[in-house]
TIKE-68568 format. One record per atom (N, C-alpha, C): residue number from 1; chain; atom name; z, y, x. Coordinates in steps of 0.001 Angstrom, whole numbers, plus 500000, padded with zeros to 6 digits. Layout:
<nodes>
NODE   i ch at      Z      Y      X
NODE NUM  A CA      Z      Y      X
...
</nodes>
This chain:
<nodes>
NODE   i ch at      Z      Y      X
NODE   1  A  N 600094 493710 919116
NODE   1  A CA 599471 494999 919457
NODE   1  A  C 599830 495426 920876
NODE   2  A  N 601126 495268 921237
NODE   2  A CA 601569 495658 922581
NODE   2  A  C 600856 494848 923649
NODE   3  A  N 600667 493532 923387
NODE   3  A CA 599993 492685 924377
NODE   3  A  C 598528 493115 924533
NODE   4  A  N 597881 493523 923418
NODE   4  A CA 596498 493999 923495
NODE   4  A  C 596409 495272 924339
NODE   5  A  N 597375 496161 924140
NODE   5  A CA 597400 497404 924916
NODE   5  A  C 597603 497104 926389
NODE   6  A  N 598523 496192 926690
NODE   6  A CA 598788 495839 928090
NODE   6  A  C 597554 495280 928771
NODE   7  A  N 596752 494513 928040
NODE   7  A CA 595528 493938 928603
NODE   7  A  C 594524 495022 928977
NODE   8  A  N 594564 496132 928254
NODE   8  A CA 593611 497218 928501
NODE   8  A  C 594043 498145 929641
NODE   9  A  N 595276 497991 930101
NODE   9  A CA 595780 498891 931140
NODE   9  A  C 595075 498619 932471
NODE  10  A  N 594545 499679 933051
NODE  10  A CA 593828 499569 934320
NODE  10  A  C 594833 499651 935476
NODE  11  A  N 594716 498760 936481
NODE  11  A CA 595677 498765 937603
NODE  11  A  C 595787 500117 938311
NODE  12  A  N 594675 500822 938458
NODE  12  A CA 594716 502110 939158
NODE  12  A  C 595452 503162 938324
NODE  13  A  N 595349 503068 937002
NODE  13  A CA 596098 504000 936154
NODE  13  A  C 597577 503628 936167
NODE  14  A  N 597872 502320 936231
NODE  14  A CA 599274 501892 936378
NODE  14  A  C 599885 502531 937622
NODE  15  A  N 599138 502503 938722
NODE  15  A CA 599624 503085 939977
NODE  15  A  C 599813 504592 939837
NODE  16  A  N 598883 505237 939147
NODE  16  A CA 598978 506681 938901
NODE  16  A  C 600252 507004 938124
NODE  17  A  N 600539 506205 937096
NODE  17  A CA 601718 506444 936264
NODE  17  A  C 603015 506206 937046
NODE  18  A  N 602983 505252 937959
NODE  18  A CA 604187 504934 938748
NODE  18  A  C 604555 506045 939723
NODE  19  A  N 603597 506908 940029
NODE  19  A CA 603890 508011 940955
NODE  19  A  C 604914 508972 940373
NODE  20  A  N 605068 508882 939053
NODE  20  A CA 606033 509782 938408
NODE  20  A  C 605414 511124 938152
NODE  21  A  N 606112 512165 938536
NODE  21  A CA 605599 513507 938268
NODE  21  A  C 606287 514105 937060
NODE  22  A  N 606075 515380 936909
NODE  22  A CA 606765 516165 935895
NODE  22  A  C 606485 515684 934471
NODE  23  A  N 605271 515183 934227
NODE  23  A CA 604864 514863 932857
NODE  23  A  C 604746 513357 932619
NODE  24  A  N 605515 512578 933343
NODE  24  A CA 605384 511124 933249
NODE  24  A  C 605570 510599 931820
NODE  25  A  N 606612 511051 931146
NODE  25  A CA 606881 510562 929778
NODE  25  A  C 605779 510993 928816
NODE  26  A  N 605366 512233 928943
NODE  26  A CA 604346 512758 928039
NODE  26  A  C 602999 512049 928251
NODE  27  A  N 602614 511870 929519
NODE  27  A CA 601355 511200 929805
NODE  27  A  C 601393 509734 929395
NODE  28  A  N 602554 509106 929543
NODE  28  A CA 602695 507711 929105
NODE  28  A  C 602510 507593 927594
NODE  29  A  N 603016 508576 926856
NODE  29  A CA 602867 508555 925397
NODE  29  A  C 601407 508773 925000
NODE  30  A  N 600751 509713 925656
NODE  30  A CA 599329 509942 925388
NODE  30  A  C 598503 508715 925762
NODE  31  A  N 598909 508056 926844
NODE  31  A CA 598208 506839 927270
NODE  31  A  C 598313 505755 926204
NODE  32  A  N 599497 505585 925634
NODE  32  A CA 599680 504572 924585
NODE  32  A  C 598756 504842 923396
NODE  33  A  N 598645 506113 923025
NODE  33  A CA 597769 506482 921906
NODE  33  A  C 596310 506169 922253
NODE  34  A  N 595910 506509 923478
NODE  34  A CA 594528 506266 923910
NODE  34  A  C 594214 504772 923966
NODE  35  A  N 595178 503985 924462
NODE  35  A CA 594955 502542 924612
NODE  35  A  C 594878 501822 923261
NODE  36  A  N 595455 502426 922231
NODE  36  A CA 595400 501815 920893
NODE  36  A  C 594065 502097 920196
NODE  37  A  N 593182 502830 920869
NODE  37  A CA 591860 503171 920319
NODE  37  A  C 590815 502209 920895
NODE  38  A  N 589547 502350 920480
NODE  38  A CA 588492 501487 921022
NODE  38  A  C 588071 501834 922458
NODE  39  A  N 588704 502806 923070
NODE  39  A CA 588296 503275 924397
NODE  39  A  C 588774 502359 925516
NODE  40  A  N 588045 502404 926638
NODE  40  A CA 588405 501652 927837
NODE  40  A  C 589040 502596 928852
NODE  41  A  N 590071 502118 929520
NODE  41  A CA 590798 502953 930478
NODE  41  A  C 590214 502821 931883
NODE  42  A  N 590086 503967 932541
NODE  42  A CA 589637 504018 933926
NODE  42  A  C 590395 505142 934633
NODE  43  A  N 590253 505206 935950
NODE  43  A CA 590790 506350 936702
NODE  43  A  C 589593 507067 937304
NODE  44  A  N 589379 508325 936898
NODE  44  A CA 588279 509126 937429
NODE  44  A  C 588819 510489 937826
NODE  45  A  N 588331 510993 938943
NODE  45  A CA 588786 512298 939455
NODE  45  A  C 590313 512326 939596
NODE  46  A  N 590886 511145 939854
NODE  46  A CA 592333 511051 940024
NODE  46  A  C 593115 511190 938738
NODE  47  A  N 592442 511070 937576
NODE  47  A CA 593095 511217 936272
NODE  47  A  C 592785 510012 935384
NODE  48  A  N 593699 509655 934470
NODE  48  A CA 593385 508617 933485
NODE  48  A  C 592253 509111 932577
NODE  49  A  N 591190 508322 932520
NODE  49  A CA 590005 508683 931749
NODE  49  A  C 589689 507531 930802
NODE  50  A  N 589268 507867 929597
NODE  50  A CA 589015 506848 928571
NODE  50  A  C 587564 506966 928108
NODE  51  A  N 586854 505839 928199
NODE  51  A CA 585416 505853 927989
NODE  51  A  C 584998 504957 926821
NODE  52  A  N 583818 505261 926298
NODE  52  A CA 583212 504412 925274
NODE  52  A  C 581797 504100 925730
NODE  53  A  N 581550 502834 926003
NODE  53  A CA 580247 502372 926487
NODE  53  A  C 579765 503212 927669
NODE  54  A  N 580686 503489 928584
NODE  54  A CA 580353 504204 929809
NODE  54  A  C 580425 505715 929730
NODE  55  A  N 580564 506263 928534
NODE  55  A CA 580642 507725 928387
NODE  55  A  C 582097 508180 928365
NODE  56  A  N 582407 509245 929103
NODE  56  A CA 583761 509794 929116
NODE  56  A  C 584053 510449 927771
NODE  57  A  N 585185 510074 927174
NODE  57  A CA 585559 510629 925865
NODE  57  A  C 586802 511506 925976
NODE  58  A  N 587858 510996 926613
NODE  58  A CA 589070 511804 926813
NODE  58  A  C 589605 511622 928227
NODE  59  A  N 590307 512632 928694
NODE  59  A CA 590946 512620 930010
NODE  59  A  C 592360 513153 929832
NODE  60  A  N 593332 512482 930459
NODE  60  A CA 594712 512963 930444
NODE  60  A  C 594942 513823 931678
NODE  61  A  N 595577 514976 931489
NODE  61  A CA 595739 515931 932576
NODE  61  A  C 597185 516399 932681
NODE  62  A  N 597650 516559 933893
NODE  62  A CA 598961 517136 934137
NODE  62  A  C 598808 518409 934946
NODE  63  A  N 599399 519485 934471
NODE  63  A CA 599339 520764 935171
NODE  63  A  C 600753 521200 935542
NODE  64  A  N 600861 522383 936097
NODE  64  A CA 602180 522890 936496
NODE  64  A  C 603073 523121 935280
NODE  65  A  N 602530 523760 934244
NODE  65  A CA 603346 524155 933092
NODE  65  A  C 603120 523324 931837
NODE  66  A  N 602049 522553 931806
NODE  66  A CA 601745 521745 930621
NODE  66  A  C 601047 520451 931044
NODE  67  A  N 600946 519531 930081
NODE  67  A CA 600040 518403 930234
NODE  67  A  C 599089 518477 929045
NODE  68  A  N 598009 517716 929095
NODE  68  A CA 597006 517862 928040
NODE  68  A  C 596193 516598 927861
NODE  69  A  N 595623 516482 926672
NODE  69  A CA 594581 515503 926413
NODE  69  A  C 593307 516305 926207
NODE  70  A  N 592290 515993 927010
NODE  70  A CA 591045 516740 926971
NODE  70  A  C 589943 515867 926377
NODE  71  A  N 589279 516393 925365
NODE  71  A CA 588131 515726 924750
NODE  71  A  C 586878 516290 925413
NODE  72  A  N 586130 515446 926111
NODE  72  A CA 585005 515953 926904
NODE  72  A  C 583918 516598 926045
NODE  73  A  N 583761 516125 924802
NODE  73  A CA 582805 516750 923874
NODE  73  A  C 583554 517296 922657
NODE  74  A  N 584685 517908 922925
NODE  74  A CA 585539 518403 921848
NODE  74  A  C 584875 519432 920948
NODE  75  A  N 583841 520111 921458
NODE  75  A CA 583132 521100 920644
NODE  75  A  C 582469 520458 919428
NODE  76  A  N 582269 519137 919484
NODE  76  A CA 581646 518428 918354
NODE  76  A  C 582649 518087 917250
NODE  77  A  N 583952 518154 917578
NODE  77  A CA 584971 517742 916614
NODE  77  A  C 585225 518837 915580
NODE  78  A  N 585548 518435 914367
NODE  78  A CA 585750 519403 913283
NODE  78  A  C 587055 520191 913450
NODE  79  A  N 588103 519570 913996
NODE  79  A CA 589393 520207 914263
NODE  79  A  C 590010 520881 913034
NODE  80  A  N 590236 520125 911945
NODE  80  A CA 590850 520733 910750
NODE  80  A  C 592261 521256 910995
NODE  81  A  N 592942 520705 912010
NODE  81  A CA 594310 521159 912303
NODE  81  A  C 594334 522406 913185
NODE  82  A  N 593200 522775 913733
NODE  82  A CA 593131 523967 914578
NODE  82  A  C 593938 523868 915855
NODE  83  A  N 593967 522672 916457
NODE  83  A CA 594800 522465 917654
NODE  83  A  C 593996 522428 918954
NODE  84  A  N 592682 522325 918852
NODE  84  A CA 591856 522247 920054
NODE  84  A  C 591609 523644 920626
NODE  85  A  N 591621 523721 921953
NODE  85  A CA 591340 525000 922605
NODE  85  A  C 590397 524775 923777
NODE  86  A  N 589688 525829 924157
NODE  86  A CA 588812 525763 925320
NODE  86  A  C 589663 525795 926587
NODE  87  A  N 589360 524934 927574
NODE  87  A CA 590105 524999 928842
NODE  87  A  C 589851 526303 929595
NODE  88  A  N 588682 526888 929408
NODE  88  A CA 588336 528146 930064
NODE  88  A  C 587466 528980 929147
NODE  89  A  N 587417 530254 929393
NODE  89  A CA 586699 531188 928519
NODE  89  A  C 585237 530791 928327
NODE  90  A  N 584615 530258 929398
NODE  90  A CA 583188 529948 929335
NODE  90  A  C 582891 528469 929122
NODE  91  A  N 583920 527678 928822
NODE  91  A CA 583723 526255 928572
NODE  91  A  C 582875 526070 927318
NODE  92  A  N 581873 525216 927410
NODE  92  A CA 580983 525021 926268
NODE  92  A  C 581257 523706 925533
NODE  93  A  N 581670 522654 926248
NODE  93  A CA 581779 521342 925621
NODE  93  A  C 583226 520876 925421
NODE  94  A  N 584008 520894 926478
NODE  94  A CA 585353 520308 926431
NODE  94  A  C 586328 521136 925598
NODE  95  A  N 587271 520432 924977
NODE  95  A CA 588379 521057 924260
NODE  95  A  C 589626 520239 924559
NODE  96  A  N 590781 520887 924539
NODE  96  A CA 592007 520147 924848
NODE  96  A  C 593151 520554 923935
NODE  97  A  N 594168 519680 923928
NODE  97  A CA 595435 519977 923259
NODE  97  A  C 596495 519911 924346
NODE  98  A  N 597291 520971 924473
NODE  98  A CA 598313 521026 925513
NODE  98  A  C 599695 520707 924939
NODE  99  A  N 600538 520137 925795
NODE  99  A CA 601893 519758 925394
NODE  99  A  C 602891 520073 926508
NODE 100  A  N 604134 520270 926084
NODE 100  A CA 605216 520432 927056
NODE 100  A  C 606377 519486 926748
NODE 101  A  N 606165 518585 925763
NODE 101  A CA 607285 517788 925277
NODE 101  A  C 606753 516572 924513
NODE 102  A  N 607405 515424 924666
NODE 102  A CA 606990 514205 923955
NODE 102  A  C 607048 514415 922442
NODE 103  A  N 608024 515190 921973
NODE 103  A CA 608146 515413 920522
NODE 103  A  C 606916 516100 919952
NODE 104  A  N 606317 516986 920726
NODE 104  A CA 605085 517648 920278
NODE 104  A  C 603965 516615 920117
NODE 105  A  N 603907 515682 921055
NODE 105  A CA 602880 514628 921001
NODE 105  A  C 603114 513745 919774
NODE 106  A  N 604370 513347 919568
NODE 106  A CA 604684 512500 918416
NODE 106  A  C 604322 513191 917096
NODE 107  A  N 604564 514486 917038
NODE 107  A CA 604258 515234 915807
NODE 107  A  C 602759 515282 915522
NODE 108  A  N 601954 515194 916589
NODE 108  A CA 600494 515274 916436
NODE 108  A  C 599813 513922 916639
NODE 109  A  N 600584 512856 916751
NODE 109  A CA 600017 511541 917087
NODE 109  A  C 598912 511124 916126
NODE 110  A  N 599155 511286 914821
NODE 110  A CA 598145 510883 913830
NODE 110  A  C 596875 511719 913983
NODE 111  A  N 597032 513006 914255
NODE 111  A CA 595879 513886 914468
NODE 111  A  C 595105 513467 915706
NODE 112  A  N 595827 513177 916794
NODE 112  A CA 595162 512757 918042
NODE 112  A  C 594361 511478 917802
NODE 113  A  N 594976 510520 917104
NODE 113  A CA 594263 509257 916809
NODE 113  A  C 592994 509525 916003
NODE 114  A  N 593102 510384 914994
NODE 114  A CA 591944 510704 914156
NODE 114  A  C 590852 511388 914978
NODE 115  A  N 591239 512299 915876
NODE 115  A CA 590267 513005 916700
NODE 115  A  C 589584 512042 917673
NODE 116  A  N 590348 511089 918222
NODE 116  A CA 589750 510098 919125
NODE 116  A  C 588705 509276 918377
NODE 117  A  N 589052 508838 917168
NODE 117  A CA 588098 508048 916383
NODE 117  A  C 586854 508863 916030
NODE 118  A  N 587047 510149 915729
NODE 118  A CA 585905 511022 915448
NODE 118  A  C 585029 511172 916699
NODE 119  A  N 585676 511285 917869
NODE 119  A CA 584937 511404 919134
NODE 119  A  C 584143 510126 919427
NODE 120  A  N 584729 508972 919101
NODE 120  A CA 584030 507696 919285
NODE 120  A  C 582810 507630 918360
NODE 121  A  N 582987 508062 917125
NODE 121  A CA 581868 508061 916175
NODE 121  A  C 580746 508985 916651
NODE 122  A  N 581119 510101 917265
NODE 122  A CA 580114 511020 917813
NODE 122  A  C 579325 510343 918929
NODE 123  A  N 580030 509551 919760
NODE 123  A CA 579353 508798 920827
NODE 123  A  C 578416 507752 920240
NODE 124  A  N 578893 507028 919240
NODE 124  A CA 578056 506003 918599
NODE 124  A  C 576791 506613 918014
NODE 125  A  N 576930 507819 917482
NODE 125  A CA 575784 508503 916847
NODE 125  A  C 574884 509187 917875
NODE 126  A  N 575319 509178 919136
NODE 126  A CA 574527 509811 920188
NODE 126  A  C 574511 511327 920130
NODE 127  A  N 575563 511923 919533
NODE 127  A CA 575612 513385 919415
NODE 127  A  C 575848 514038 920779
NODE 128  A  N 575236 515170 920980
NODE 128  A CA 575397 515916 922231
NODE 128  A  C 575728 517366 921909
NODE 129  A  N 576493 517992 922791
NODE 129  A CA 576793 519417 922659
NODE 129  A  C 575548 520214 923053
NODE 130  A  N 575202 521212 922274
NODE 130  A CA 574071 522089 922614
NODE 130  A  C 574576 523183 923547
NODE 131  A  N 574137 523134 924777
NODE 131  A CA 574585 524113 925763
NODE 131  A  C 573707 525358 925739
NODE 132  A  N 574341 526484 926015
NODE 132  A CA 573565 527711 926199
NODE 132  A  C 572668 527527 927419
NODE 133  A  N 571436 528003 927326
NODE 133  A CA 570529 527928 928461
NODE 133  A  C 570812 529093 929399
NODE 134  A  N 570366 528937 930636
NODE 134  A CA 570607 529983 931630
NODE 134  A  C 570077 531332 931144
NODE 135  A  N 568915 531303 930479
NODE 135  A CA 568331 532577 930020
NODE 135  A  C 569134 533228 928900
NODE 136  A  N 570089 532462 928308
NODE 136  A CA 570946 533039 927265
NODE 136  A  C 572111 533834 927859
NODE 137  A  N 572332 533685 929172
NODE 137  A CA 573418 534410 929828
NODE 137  A  C 572907 535775 930287
NODE 138  A  N 573712 536807 930071
NODE 138  A CA 573322 538157 930496
NODE 138  A  C 573321 538249 932015
NODE 139  A  N 572332 538957 932547
NODE 139  A CA 572281 539215 933986
NODE 139  A  C 572887 540595 934214
NODE 140  A  N 574023 540686 934912
NODE 140  A CA 574637 541998 935149
NODE 140  A  C 573639 542940 935837
NODE 141  A  N 573659 544207 935448
NODE 141  A CA 572653 545145 935959
NODE 141  A  C 572710 545293 937474
NODE 142  A  N 573924 545134 938061
NODE 142  A CA 574049 545234 939521
NODE 142  A  C 573242 544142 940214
NODE 143  A  N 573239 542942 939603
NODE 143  A CA 572476 541837 940173
NODE 143  A  C 570990 541986 939855
NODE 144  A  N 570688 542456 938649
NODE 144  A CA 569288 542646 938253
NODE 144  A  C 568595 543635 939190
NODE 145  A  N 569303 544712 939564
NODE 145  A CA 568719 545698 940489
NODE 145  A  C 568356 545056 941826
NODE 146  A  N 569254 544187 942306
NODE 146  A CA 568996 543506 943597
NODE 146  A  C 567833 542533 943471
NODE 147  A  N 567745 541845 942334
NODE 147  A CA 566625 540919 942122
NODE 147  A  C 565299 541687 942071
NODE 148  A  N 565326 542854 941407
NODE 148  A CA 564104 543654 941272
NODE 148  A  C 563645 544227 942612
NODE 149  A  N 564595 544527 943487
NODE 149  A CA 564251 545169 944761
NODE 149  A  C 564019 544170 945890
NODE 150  A  N 564332 542889 945665
NODE 150  A CA 564231 541893 946731
NODE 150  A  C 563543 540628 946198
NODE 151  A  N 562212 540561 946321
NODE 151  A CA 561471 539403 945803
NODE 151  A  C 561940 538068 946382
NODE 152  A  N 562349 538061 947648
NODE 152  A CA 562816 536816 948277
NODE 152  A  C 564099 536326 947609
NODE 153  A  N 564991 537251 947270
NODE 153  A CA 566233 536895 946583
NODE 153  A  C 565913 536348 945187
NODE 154  A  N 564986 537004 944488
NODE 154  A CA 564586 536560 943148
NODE 154  A  C 564031 535137 943209
NODE 155  A  N 563207 534873 944190
NODE 155  A CA 562619 533536 944355
NODE 155  A  C 563709 532510 944647
NODE 156  A  N 564647 532881 945531
NODE 156  A CA 565728 531962 945901
NODE 156  A  C 566628 531671 944706
NODE 157  A  N 566939 532698 943911
NODE 157  A CA 567804 532508 942740
NODE 157  A  C 567112 531621 941706
NODE 158  A  N 565829 531864 941472
NODE 158  A CA 565090 531073 940486
NODE 158  A  C 564919 529622 940926
NODE 159  A  N 565036 529362 942231
NODE 159  A CA 564915 527999 942754
NODE 159  A  C 566216 527202 942601
NODE 160  A  N 567322 527905 942317
NODE 160  A CA 568602 527214 942131
NODE 160  A  C 568576 526394 940842
NODE 161  A  N 569421 525375 940787
NODE 161  A CA 569551 524604 939550
NODE 161  A  C 570134 525519 938460
NODE 162  A  N 569861 525217 937184
NODE 162  A CA 570412 526050 936105
NODE 162  A  C 571934 526189 936185
NODE 163  A  N 572619 525116 936542
NODE 163  A CA 574086 525173 936643
NODE 163  A  C 574549 526143 937716
NODE 164  A  N 573865 526137 938856
NODE 164  A CA 574227 527075 939930
NODE 164  A  C 573926 528511 939512
NODE 165  A  N 572801 528708 938835
NODE 165  A CA 572485 530059 938341
NODE 165  A  C 573578 530552 937392
NODE 166  A  N 573977 529693 936455
NODE 166  A CA 575016 530095 935488
NODE 166  A  C 576319 530426 936203
NODE 167  A  N 576656 529633 937219
NODE 167  A CA 577888 529877 937967
NODE 167  A  C 577917 531275 938568
NODE 168  A  N 576808 531685 939168
NODE 168  A CA 576736 533037 939745
NODE 168  A  C 576794 534110 938658
NODE 169  A  N 576028 533935 937598
NODE 169  A CA 575999 534948 936540
NODE 169  A  C 577377 535150 935917
NODE 170  A  N 578094 534047 935699
NODE 170  A CA 579445 534154 935130
NODE 170  A  C 580395 534829 936116
NODE 171  A  N 580254 534494 937402
NODE 171  A CA 581098 535088 938445
NODE 171  A  C 580879 536601 938521
NODE 172  A  N 579622 537001 938505
NODE 172  A CA 579325 538437 938575
NODE 172  A  C 579822 539157 937318
NODE 173  A  N 579536 538586 936161
NODE 173  A CA 579838 539254 934890
NODE 173  A  C 581330 539348 934603
NODE 174  A  N 582134 538455 935210
NODE 174  A CA 583568 538447 934899
NODE 174  A  C 584321 539621 935523
NODE 175  A  N 583693 540318 936452
NODE 175  A CA 584334 541505 937048
NODE 175  A  C 584204 542679 936084
NODE 176  A  N 585307 543380 935861
NODE 176  A CA 585304 544470 934888
NODE 176  A  C 584617 545736 935413
NODE 177  A  N 584763 546005 936709
NODE 177  A CA 584222 547241 937268
NODE 177  A  C 582867 547003 937929
NODE 178  A  N 581997 547980 937805
NODE 178  A CA 580661 547894 938389
NODE 178  A  C 580734 547698 939900
NODE 179  A  N 581654 548402 940556
NODE 179  A CA 581771 548295 942023
NODE 179  A  C 582151 546874 942439
NODE 180  A  N 583015 546248 941648
NODE 180  A CA 583412 544865 941948
NODE 180  A  C 582241 543912 941732
NODE 181  A  N 581487 544136 940660
NODE 181  A CA 580308 543300 940405
NODE 181  A  C 579312 543428 941558
NODE 182  A  N 579082 544649 941996
NODE 182  A CA 578144 544886 943100
NODE 182  A  C 578625 544215 944377
NODE 183  A  N 579925 544293 944636
NODE 183  A CA 580501 543664 945826
NODE 183  A  C 580335 542146 945783
NODE 184  A  N 580565 541577 944602
NODE 184  A CA 580405 540120 944448
NODE 184  A  C 578957 539709 944699
NODE 185  A  N 578045 540494 944172
NODE 185  A CA 576623 540200 944375
NODE 185  A  C 576302 540165 945862
NODE 186  A  N 576731 541202 946587
NODE 186  A CA 576426 541285 948028
NODE 186  A  C 577022 540105 948797
NODE 187  A  N 578232 539703 948432
NODE 187  A CA 578886 538588 949135
NODE 187  A  C 578172 537264 948873
NODE 188  A  N 577574 537135 947699
NODE 188  A CA 576949 535864 947313
NODE 188  A  C 575498 535738 947746
NODE 189  A  N 574865 536840 948096
NODE 189  A CA 573443 536788 948443
NODE 189  A  C 573143 535782 949555
NODE 190  A  N 573920 535743 950660
NODE 190  A CA 573607 534749 951707
NODE 190  A  C 573627 533311 951186
NODE 191  A  N 574555 533001 950287
NODE 191  A CA 574646 531649 949738
NODE 191  A  C 573428 531354 948846
NODE 192  A  N 573044 532341 948057
NODE 192  A CA 571868 532162 947192
NODE 192  A  C 570629 531919 948047
NODE 193  A  N 570495 532681 949124
NODE 193  A CA 569336 532537 950004
NODE 193  A  C 569293 531163 950669
NODE 194  A  N 570464 530554 950845
NODE 194  A CA 570534 529215 951439
NODE 194  A  C 570372 528105 950405
NODE 195  A  N 570252 528502 949129
NODE 195  A CA 570098 527492 948069
NODE 195  A  C 571394 526856 947649
NODE 196  A  N 572510 527534 947940
NODE 196  A CA 573830 526982 947632
NODE 196  A  C 574399 527559 946345
NODE 197  A  N 575196 526760 945657
NODE 197  A CA 575919 527228 944488
NODE 197  A  C 577223 527878 944908
NODE 198  A  N 577941 528414 943944
NODE 198  A CA 579207 529101 944192
NODE 198  A  C 580188 528247 944987
NODE 199  A  N 580268 526943 944659
NODE 199  A CA 581297 526095 945250
NODE 199  A  C 580744 525030 946183
NODE 200  A  N 579442 525138 946519
NODE 200  A CA 578865 524190 947469
NODE 200  A  C 579390 524486 948874
NODE 201  A  N 579453 523432 949683
NODE 201  A CA 579892 523631 951073
NODE 201  A  C 578718 523506 952022
</nodes>
């Protein structure tokens, strides 16, 4: 079994692991669990990523205070143990389990293996997460007023990709105060007029 796992180890992930870092032991343990599954190891976005027939299934992540195993389509998993969480409030597909200690990983090892196998079965079945459409997101009234009063802005916003539209709507709506929402709208209008998303350069 160990020799089979070693054969699956990707050289770029080996190099990533050799860099050390705060979560080296924890990530190495998660890597062993991932390598014992039907997934293939790769390095994507500078992180160990595990794929099935070219589709990303899990990603290992190291943060300042925790490390995590992220299931890219975790919303499809049943999660009987109740251990999966959204990485962000508005995340629709991905779910993760966070750790601060190898013992926590060992305690959940059987669950992680079962979830990986369930994720692989979801890939085999061609299951996809149903995403909310842009029209399902509320348009903050501060932005709606500007769209109603400025046809050019409305045209420019509607020309953006759905993902860019959602990014702006979430950014505006996340402000608690109306004045802050209005300020965000005004700051973003030049970018919208240029056809740029929130994080485009």
